[in-house]
C-alpha positions in Angstrom: 192.4 23.0 237.6 190.8 20.4 239.8 194.2 19.3 241.2 194.6 22.8 242.6 191.3 22.4 244.4 192.2 19.2 246.1 195.5 20.4 247.7 194.9 24.1 248.0 198.0 25.1 246.0 198.0 28.0 243.6 197.4 27.6 239.9 197.2 29.7 236.8 193.7 28.3 236.3 192.2 28.9 239.8 188.4 28.7 239.3 186.6 32.0 239.8 183.4 31.8 241.8 180.9 34.6 241.9 179.1 34.6 245.3 175.7 36.4 245.0 174.6 36.9 248.5 173.1 40.0 250.3 173.8 38.8 253.8 177.3 40.1 254.5 178.1 37.5 257.2 177.3 34.6 254.8 179.2 36.2 251.9 182.3 36.7 254.2 182.1 33.1 255.4 181.8 31.7 251.9 184.7 33.9 250.7 187.0 32.7 253.6 186.3 29.0 253.0 186.4 29.1 249.2 189.7 31.0 249.1 191.1 28.6 251.7 190.3 25.8 249.2 192.0 27.5 246.3 189.2 29.4 244.6 189.2 33.0 243.5 186.1 34.7 244.7 184.1 37.8 243.7 180.9 39.0 245.4 177.7 40.6 244.3 175.1 41.9 246.8 172.0 41.9 244.5 170.8 40.4 241.3 171.6 43.3 238.9 175.1 43.6 240.2 175.5 39.8 239.7 174.6 40.1 236.0 176.9 43.1 235.6 179.8 41.2 237.1 179.2 38.1 234.9 179.1 40.3 231.8 182.4 42.0 232.8 184.3 38.8 233.7 182.5 35.5 233.4 183.1 33.2 236.4 183.6 29.5 236.4 180.7 29.0 238.8 177.9 31.0 240.4 176.7 30.5 244.0 173.3 32.3 243.8 171.1 33.2 246.7 167.3 33.0 245.9 166.2 36.0 248.0 168.0 39.0 246.7 167.3 42.7 246.5 166.6 44.4 243.1 166.3 41.1 241.2 165.6 37.6 242.6 168.0 34.8 242.2 165.4 33.0 240.1 165.3 35.9 237.6 169.1 36.1 237.6 169.3 32.4 236.7 166.7 32.9 233.9 168.8 35.6 232.4 172.0 33.6 232.6 170.3 30.8 230.7 168.9 33.1 228.0 172.3 34.5 227.1 174.3 32.4 224.6 177.6 33.3 226.3 176.4 32.1 229.8 174.0 29.3 228.8 176.4 26.6 230.2 177.6 28.6 233.2 177.4 26.3 236.3 174.9 27.7 238.9 174.2 26.5 242.4 171.1 28.0 244.0 171.7 28.7 247.7 168.6 29.4 249.7 166.7 29.2 253.0 163.7 27.7 251.1 163.3 24.1 252.1 160.1 23.0 250.4 160.5 20.4 247.6 158.5 22.5 245.2 161.0 25.3 245.7 163.9 23.0 244.8 161.9 21.9 241.6 161.3 25.6 240.7 164.9 26.5 241.1 166.1 23.6 239.0 163.5 24.2 236.3 164.6 27.8 236.1 168.1 26.5 235.1 170.1 26.0 238.2 172.4 23.0 238.1 172.1 22.2 241.7 170.3 23.4 244.9 171.5 23.6 248.5 169.5 24.9 251.5 170.7 27.0 254.4 172.2 26.2 256.8 174.5 24.0 254.8 177.8 22.1 255.3 180.8 23.6 253.5 182.0 20.1 252.8 178.7 19.3 251.0 178.8 22.6 249.1 182.4 22.1 248.0 181.7 18.5 246.8 178.8 19.8 244.7 180.9 22.6 243.3 183.8 20.3 242.4 181.4 17.9 240.7 179.9 20.7 238.6 183.3 22.1 237.7 184.4 18.7 236.5 181.4 18.4 234.3 181.7 21.9 232.9 185.4 21.6 232.3 184.6 18.5 230.1 182.4 20.6 227.8 184.0 24.0 228.2 185.6 23.9 224.7 182.1 23.9 223.2 181.0 27.2 224.7 181.6 30.9 224.3 183.7 33.4 226.1 183.0 37.1 226.5 184.9 40.0 227.7 184.0 43.7 227.3 182.9 43.8 223.6 184.7 40.7 222.5 183.1 37.3 222.0 184.8 34.0 221.3 182.9 31.0 219.9 185.1 28.1 220.8 183.1 25.5 218.9 183.1 27.5 215.7 186.6 28.9 216.3 185.3 32.4 215.6 186.0 35.8 217.3 184.0 39.0 217.0 184.3 42.4 218.5 181.3 44.7 218.3 179.9 42.3 215.7 183.1 42.7 213.6 184.8 39.4 212.6 188.3 39.1 213.8 190.8 36.7 212.1 193.4 35.3 214.4 196.3 32.8 213.8 196.2 29.6 215.9 198.6 31.0 218.6 196.9 34.3 218.9 193.6 32.4 219.2 194.9 30.3 222.1 196.5 33.4 223.7 193.2 35.3 223.6 191.3 32.3 224.8 193.6 32.0 227.9 193.3 35.8 228.6 189.5 35.6 228.4 189.4 32.6 230.7 191.4 34.7 233.3 190.5 38.4 232.7 192.2 41.2 234.6 194.9 38.9 235.9 198.5 39.8 235.0 200.6 36.9 233.6 204.4 36.9 233.1 205.9 35.9 229.8 207.0 32.6 231.4 203.4 31.9 232.7 202.0 32.6 229.2 204.5 30.3 227.6 203.6 27.5 229.9 199.9 28.0 229.5 199.6 28.7 225.8 202.7 27.0 224.2 203.1 24.2 226.9 205.7 23.4 229.5 207.6 21.0 227.2 207.9 23.5 224.3 211.2 25.5 224.4 210.4 29.0 223.2 212.1 32.3 224.0 210.1 34.5 226.3 210.3 37.4 223.9 208.3 35.3 221.4 205.3 36.2 223.6 205.8 39.9 222.8 205.6 39.2 219.1 202.3 37.4 219.4 200.9 40.0 221.8 201.6 42.6 219.1 199.9 40.5 216.5 196.9 40.0 218.8 196.6 43.7 219.5 196.8 44.5 215.8 194.0 42.0 215.1 191.5 42.8 217.8 191.9 46.6 218.2 190.1 48.4 215.5 190.0 52.2 214.9 188.8 54.1 218.0 188.4 50.8 220.0 189.9 50.4 223.4 193.2 48.4 223.6 192.1 45.7 226.1 195.6 44.0 226.1 197.3 45.7 229.0 201.1 45.8 229.4 202.3 45.9 233.0 205.9 47.0 233.2 208.3 44.4 234.6 205.3 42.1 235.3 203.7 40.9 232.0 200.3 41.2 230.3 196.6 41.0 231.1 193.2 41.4 229.5 191.8 44.5 231.1 189.6 47.6 230.4 191.4 49.7 233.0 194.4 51.9 232.0 197.9 51.0 233.1 
């Protein structure tokens, strides 16, 4: 993942950054520069929208403005830290507040880092990369959530609506990969490389077998089928119909 950031090339694991900023010009500037550096970017214009987006598809890192409409960045950060699924989510507070006590308050609330406006993109990128390196080192100990599904990676347990789901090792890795990259369509070949490994020689149709097993395991009666088949393209984890 980090190699992709250093050279700007595409990667199956491009980090997703949620930019929470109500000033359109700053949000546009951040999106342009971050995408140029190989990040995927989503935006939220207020605190409540930020929490909704995080619940729908958890990002790899949040750039969080302090002064936001509806709900302040401080309160957003508090709620992120209260939720088990997002407790370890990297957060950088971005704000015009320059007093030392403001920095202390932001960090005490749970922000991992703090940068003041105006800021250098190089400095911001350096801080983001450092945080992503640290979070990547411990990511296997956290939780992943999507829609009504939760994966506890440390305990190797999966639940949907509180119902335990029993998965084989390959289905577990497949679901983990999908939940790390929700709503993105992956071809069979991409899934083989990511889940089985580039050095493992497996027929592409093997993916179809494990997708069927995964669907059978995670989709209970009257539950939405969140494994989406995209004709001639592949599969994705999504709540939207084909």
